[in-house]
C-alpha positions, -999 to +999 in steps of 0.1 A: -192-368+879-168-400+857-136-392+849-122-378+814-111-414+795-072-410+795-053-418+763-011-428+765+004-422+736+038-437+721+047-422+693+077-423+665+083-387+657+092-355+676+065-338+660+040-363+663+047-355+704+027-324+706+005-328+672-015-365+689-027-342+716-043-318+690-056-349+671-072-366+696-088-333+708-102-334+677-116-368+678-134-360+715-144-328+703-162-344+673-182-367+703-190-339+729-162-351+753-126-340+766-100-366+768-070-365+783-039-372+771-006-384+790+026-375+778+034-391+750+063-415+746+086-408+720+100-444+702+115-447+672+102-468+640+129-498+643+126-502+683+089-498+680+099-537+657+115-550+687+088-566+713+114-558+742+115-520+737+082-516+727+069-537+760+089-515+781+069-483+766+041-494+771+042-509+808+056-470+810+028-458+795+001-483+811+012-471+843-005-436+833-038-454+823-042-480+853-075-476+871-088-451+846-112-455+814-087-454+782-052-472+770-024-471+751-021-459+717+007-467+691+010-443+664+039-447+639+041-442+601+040-473+581+073-465+557+090-494+564+107-512+531+101-549+538+067-544+552+041-526+525+009-533+541-001-511+573-022-543+588+006-564+587+030-543+600+002-533+625-004-574+639+038-576+637+037-543+660+009-551+685+013-568+714-007-603+720-042-599+739-041-600+775-004-592+783-010-557+798-036-547+818-054-521+795-058-519+757-036-513+736-045-504+703-017-494+675-025-468+644-002-472+611-003-439+586+000-451+555+024-445+545+029-416+564+009-391+590+016-361+565-011-381+538-036-372+567-031-337+560-033-342+520-068-361+530-080-329+543-061-295+526-086-273+522-093-269+552-055-268+558-055-235+540-069-215+572-025-218+581-008-191+567+018-215+552-006-234+530-016-221+499-052-208+488-054-231+461-043-262+481-063-291+472-069-325+485-050-352+463-079-379+446-055-401+468-036-391+493-021-422+507-012-435+472+021-419+472+053-424+496+067-389+492+034-373+514+056-349+526+070-336+495+032-333+478+025-314+514+056-290+510+048-282+475+013-272+487+030-243+510+045-212+510+074-224+535+096-256+539+077-281+560+091-289+594+073-314+614+082-298+651+065-266+635+036-275+611+025-311+625+007-299+654-011-270+639-020-289+608-034-317+627-060-294+647-070-279+614-077-315+602-112-317+588-124-355+605-151-360+578-130-357+547-101-370+563-119-402+570-134-402+536-102-399+517-080-415+540-082-454+557-055-453+581-071-419+591-102-436+599-084-461+617-070-435+635-105-424+646-117-456+659-089-466+679-092-433+698-127-437+702-126-473+712-098-466+738-119-436+751-155-457+754-170-437+725-168-462+697-205-472+686 
């Protein structure tokens, strides 16, 4: 029996430490595969833009993957004031090919992770904190204030450490992929690292 693929994430925020596990699990379920998720390493956005700091984090996560199918997934928001293009930001952060012994994928949530929730608001209604009339905006990635827009469709204040993981488990992958280009990139990165990409 072959071992399950293992992904070792590097994330920016406290809420994403648990949320990324839920999201990777959902993507694995789509393929009928269990993906093991190593303990995420938290690194703030400023340090992610410093090659030496990010390199240390990648090496730590790389050790958790070695000799297994999988890789390191770097996930962060794209809310930098000086770089508006997520593709450019990802290319700035991405390590050179062949530097590490395992594959590394960079995903930039445009502009915030919470924009992915906006892309699947109807399914988030299942959570008691979300209003029954919450609807997906026509362009969930258009606004830079996804957290505020999300909170406007909730019955209480949004708190990353309380809501992010629970909301991540309710995302409709197809709906969010259709509405959000950066979410499609997230799904593809997980599939690629896990050996599930077509």
